ZAMARGU-4260 file (C-alpha; in steps of 0.2 Angstrom, whole numbers, plus 5000, padded with zeros to 4 digits):
<rodrens>
0) 5157/5063/4921 | 5142/5061/4909 | 5124/5063/4916 | 5114/5047/4917 | 5098/5045/4907
5) 5082/5047/4917 | 5069/5033/4919 | 5053/5039/4927 | 5045/5025/4937 | 5027/5031/4941
10) 5016/5021/4953 | 4997/5021/4955 | 4987/5010/4967 | 4993/4999/4981 | 5008/4995/4992
15) 5011/4980/4981 | 5013/4991/4966 | 5025/5002/4976 | 5036/4986/4980 | 5036/4981/4962
20) 5041/4999/4957 | 5055/4999/4969 | 5062/4983/4963 | 5061/4990/4945 | 5069/5006/4950
25) 5084/4997/4958 | 5087/4987/4943 | 5087/5002/4932 | 5099/5011/4944 | 5110/4996/4942
30) 5110/4999/4923 | 5115/5017/4926 | 5099/5026/4925 | 5094/5041/4936 | 5077/5035/4943
35) 5063/5047/4948 | 5045/5045/4954 | 5040/5061/4946 | 5031/5063/4929 | 5044/5073/4920
40) 5054/5073/4904 | 5063/5056/4903 | 5071/5044/4892 | 5061/5029/4898 | 5045/5027/4908
45) 5039/5013/4919 | 5020/5016/4922 | 5014/5004/4936 | 4995/5005/4934 | 4980/5001/4944
50) 4962/4994/4940 | 4954/4992/4956 | 4940/5005/4951 | 4934/5014/4936 | 4943/5029/4943
55) 4959/5020/4944 | 4957/5015/4925 | 4954/5033/4920 | 4970/5038/4930 | 4980/5024/4921
60) 4974/5030/4904 | 4978/5048/4908 | 4996/5043/4914 | 5000/5033/4898 | 4994/5048/4887
65) 5004/5061/4898 | 5020/5051/4897 | 5019/5050/4878 | 5015/5068/4877 | 5029/5074/4888
70) 5042/5064/4880 | 5036/5059/4862 | 5053/5050/4859 | 5054/5040/4875 | 5052/5022/4878
75) 5035/5020/4887 | 5032/5003/4896 | 5016/4999/4906 | 5014/4986/4920 | 5002/4983/4934
80) 4984/4979/4934 | 4976/4990/4921 | 4983/4980/4906 | 4976/4964/4913 | 4958/4972/4912
85) 4959/4983/4897 | 4970/4971/4886 | 4987/4973/4878 | 4980/4980/4862 | 4971/4995/4871
90) 4986/4999/4881 | 4997/4999/4865 | 4984/5010/4857 | 4986/5023/4871 | 5005/5025/4867
95) 5014/5011/4876 | 5029/5003/4868 | 5029/4987/4879 | 5015/4980/4890 | 5019/4967/4903
100) 5011/4957/4917 | 5013/4958/4936 | 5024/4943/4939 | 5043/4944/4943 | 5048/4938/4926
105) 5038/4952/4918 | 5048/4965/4928 | 5064/4957/4921 | 5057/4958/4903 | 5053/4976/4906
110) 5070/4981/4913 | 5079/4972/4898 | 5067/4980/4886 | 5072/4998/4892 | 5090/4993/4894
115) 5092/4986/4876 | 5084/5002/4869 | 5091/5017/4879 | 5110/5019/4878 | 5117/5024/4895
120) 5134/5032/4896 | 5147/5019/4904 | 5154/5033/4915 | 5137/5040/4921 | 5137/5046/4939
125) 5129/5036/4952 | 5111/5040/4957 | 5109/5029/4972 | 5097/5037/4984 | 5092/5033/5002
130) 5074/5031/5008 | 5067/5029/5025 | 5055/5016/5021 | 5055/5001/5009 | 5041/4991/5002
135) 5046/4972/5001 | 5035/4960/4992 | 5032/4943/5001 | 5017/4937/4991 | 5006/4940/4977
140) 4990/4933/4969 | 4973/4929/4978 | 4963/4913/4977 | 4948/4921/4985 | 4933/4926/4974
145) 4926/4941/4983 | 4911/4947/4972 | 4917/4965/4969 | 4936/4962/4966 | 4945/4961/4950
150) 4962/4958/4958 | 4962/4939/4956 | 4960/4941/4938 | 4975/4954/4937 | 4986/4946/4950
155) 4982/4928/4947 | 4984/4913/4959 | 4993/4915/4976 | 5012/4913/4976 | 5023/4916/4991
160) 5042/4921/4991 | 5053/4911/5002 | 5059/4918/5019 | 5076/4918/5012 | 5072/4929/4998
165) 5062/4941/5008 | 5076/4942/5021 | 5088/4946/5008 | 5078/4960/5001 | 5076/4967/5019
170) 5095/4966/5022 | 5098/4975/5005 | 5086/4989/5011 | 5095/4990/5027 | 5111/4992/5018
175) 5104/5006/5008 | 5100/5015/5024 | 5082/5011/5025 | 5075/5011/5043 | 5057/5003/5040
180) 5052/4988/5030 | 5034/4987/5025 | 5030/4969/5020 | 5017/4968/5006 | 5006/4956/4997
185) 4990/4954/4988 | 4984/4942/5001 | 4997/4943/5014 | 4989/4932/5027 | 4990/4918/5013
190) 5009/4919/5014 | 5017/4901/5015 | 5000/4893/5011 | 5007/4887/4994 | 5023/4879/5002
195) 5025/4861/5005 | 5024/4859/5020 | 5014/4875/5022 | 5020/4889/5033 | 5011/4903/5042
200) 5015/4922/5042 | 5022/4922/5059 | 5036/4912/5053 | 5040/4925/5040 | 5040/4939/5053
205) 5051/4929/5065 | 5063/4925/5051 | 5065/4944/5047 | 5067/4949/5065 | 5080/4935/5068
210) 5090/4938/5052 | 5090/4956/5049 | 5094/4972/5058 | 5079/4982/5052 | 5074/4995/5064
215) 5055/4995/5061 | 5044/4981/5053 | 5026/4984/5047 | 5014/4972/5039 | 5003/4980/5025
220) 4986/4971/5026 | 4978/4956/5035 | 4961/4949/5037 | 4952/4944/5053 | 4955/4925/5051
225) 4974/4929/5050 | 4974/4936/5068 | 4981/4920/5077 | 4989/4919/5094 | 5006/4914/5085
230) 5005/4930/5074 | 5001/4941/5088 | 5015/4935/5098 | 5027/4942/5085 | 5021/4959/5089
235) 5029/4958/5106 | 5045/4962/5098 | 5047/4981/5099 | 5053/4982/5081 | 5036/4976/5074
240) 5025/4992/5073 | 5009/4992/5083 | 4998/4995/5067 | 4986/4983/5059 | 4977/4986/5043
245) 4961/4975/5043 | 4950/4977/5027 | 4932/4977/5034 | 4923/4982/5017 | 4906/4981/5026
250) 4899/4980/5044 | 4883/4971/5037 | 4881/4952/5038 | 4870/4952/5023 | 4882/4963/5013
255) 4897/4953/5019 | 4889/4937/5013 | 4885/4945/4996 | 4903/4951/4994 | 4908/4933/4998
260) 4920/4938/5012 | 4927/4924/5023 | 4921/4932/5040 | 4906/4938/5048 | 4904/4956/5057
265) 4905/4947/5074 | 4921/4938/5069 | 4929/4955/5063 | 4926/4963/5080 | 4933/4948/5089
270) 4949/4950/5079 | 4949/4968/5084 | 4947/4963/5102 | 4961/4950/5101 | 4973/4963/5093
275) 4969/4977/5106 | 4971/4964/5120 | 4989/4959/5114 | 4996/4975/5107 | 4996/4992/5117
280) 4992/5008/5109 | 4988/4999/5093 | 4982/5008/5077 | 4969/4998/5067 | 4966/5005/5049
285) 4953/4998/5037 | 4945/4999/5020 | 4926/5001/5017 | 4915/5000/5002 | 4900/5011/5001
290) 4885/5007/4990 | 4888/4988/4986 | 4874/4981/4976 | 4859/4977/4988 | 4866/4988/5002
295) 4851/4995/5011 | 4851/5010/5023 | 4850/4998/5038 | 4866/4989/5030 | 4875/5005/5029
300) 4870/5010/5047 | 4877/4993/5053 | 4894/4998/5044 | 4895/5015/5053 | 4890/5006/5070
305) 4904/4993/5068 | 4917/5006/5063 | 4913/5016/5078 | 4914/5001/5089 | 4931/4995/5081
310) 4938/5012/5084 | 4948/5013/5068 | 4962/5026/5067 | 4959/5028/5049 | 4946/5023/5036
315) 4950/5021/5017 | 4933/5023/5010 | 4928/5019/4992 | 4912/5020/4982 | 4907/5003/4974
320) 4914/5002/4956 | 4907/4989/4945 | 4921/4979/4937 | 4918/4968/4921 | 4921/4950/4925
325) 4916/4951/4944 | 4900/4943/4951 | 4894/4959/4959 | 4892/4967/4942 | 4878/4955/4939
330) 4869/4957/4956 | 4852/4965/4957 | 4850/4981/4968 | 4863/4992/4961 | 4864/5008/4972
335) 4859/5024/4965 | 4873/5036/4962 | 4866/5050/4973 | 4863/5038/4987 | 4881/5031/4985
340) 4888/5049/4985 | 4878/5053/5002 | 4885/5037/5010 | 4903/5041/5005 | 4901/5058/5012
345) 4895/5051/5029 | 4908/5037/5029 | 4922/5050/5025 | 4915/5061/5039 | 4916/5047/5052
350) 4933/5042/5046 | 4939/5060/5049 | 4931/5060/5067 | 4938/5043/5072 | 4956/5048/5065
355) 4955/5065/5075 | 4949/5055/5091 | 4964/5043/5089 | 4977/5057/5087 | 4969/5067/5102
360) 4971/5052/5113 | 4990/5053/5110 | 4992/5072/5113 | 5005/5074/5127 | 5013/5057/5125
365) 5030/5052/5119 | 5032/5040/5105 | 5046/5035/5092 | 5045/5044/5076 | 5054/5040/5060
370) 5056/5056/5050 | 5055/5056/5032 | 5055/5072/5023 | 5053/5091/5024 | 5035/5097/5020
375) 5026/5114/5019 | 5011/5114/5030 | 5000/5130/5032 | 5014/5141/5025 | 5028/5134/5036
380) 5041/5121/5034 | 5041/5105/5045 | 5049/5089/5046 | 5036/5075/5042 | 5036/5057/5049
385) 5026/5044/5057 | 5025/5037/5075 | 5026/5018/5077 | 5007/5017/5077 | 5006/5027/5061
390) 5001/5045/5067 | 5008/5058/5055 | 5019/5070/5065 | 5026/5087/5060 | 5041/5095/5069
395) 5050/5111/5066 | 5069/5111/5069 | 5085/5104/5062 | 5089/5091/5049 | 5079/5075/5054
400) 5078/5065/5038 | 5079/5046/5041 | 5081/5048/5060 | 5071/5039/5073 | 5068/5051/5088
405) 5058/5050/5104 | 5045/5064/5101 | 5033/5073/5112 | 5016/5074/5103 | 5007/5090/5103
410) 4991/5097/5096 | 4981/5092/5080 | 4990/5099/5065 | 4985/5096/5047 | 4982/5077/5045
415) 4992/5073/5061 | 5000/5080/5077 | 5013/5093/5080 | 5029/5086/5088 | 5044/5091/5098
420) 5059/5079/5097 | 5065/5073/5114 | 5081/5066/5109
</rodrens>
């Protein structure tokens, strides 16, 4: 039997990009390709890029150049957000053969482009693989106009997928052996808003729970105004994981207003209180920007104070990055680079402190863990997985891949806790 041609699908950025890449990868597998997520020699590349910061732009440019350097004769296709900001001409100049947008029709064009140009043996062996977790896109686009954000320009207007389509994708994932589905979107709380009549996200969660056998369901990101009683009621189903990602960005009222966020600091904390009152042992993770234009020392201290009060289990911290075409780029009071660096250091330190506190609070408890893969930690091989409330766990022992086991959590280890399977 002939060996299949290799298609490398490389992803930068958010969970929505991961969901898009997974769909592209499955389509390429259906055409007979062996799909990898490693940057290696390949017959074709799909480079799903990011443009949320200048650093993301740099990574995207390096990735395109690297693919062309590794396999000069390969087909190189580029999608994601970077082409939307840099322009098609610039991406072609870097070495791409095809540049497409971020909509579903663009993915179809990309797969057809590769399939028409790379000959795959008709009798190539199957390359189907099983993953523990699937990222399923329910929505994309954003109608908000946050001052710092380039995403509405790269992902365009809000567009929701039907319950039926999302359910079908989750069912297909279950059929591939997937145990956990992560529902993703640019503005996930806006799901269903564009329907006639409009629907709310709790209807989507209910549909997935009622119509699929997925073992674990996770929502990728929400905002405070999305935390309604109806939404929280769906978390009473044990298949919905006790984990919320709420993007804070800043704990200062002044900065939130300048950012054009749709909530006040007080409202954010009220949403946190509603979640904690409804969902036991919940993990709440967040995003925070350091050094937004006009951010004073007092503003930054307000952010640190709110983060402590909220008790986040993880903080994703980013230094503010000016993006062409955003309101924030024209704002007065751009923060000095050294000040921004110092604030980032303090924010990362607080994030580490809060994460350790959250993990320590679970030492000695027993929680379900979905085991993903073997990993070397401190010179020893462990199985790595996540609890329902998103604590990384490391356990020695037999083959655990894609199993969900009740696990006794031990001491701090690497970025999580040690674990001993209890069944």
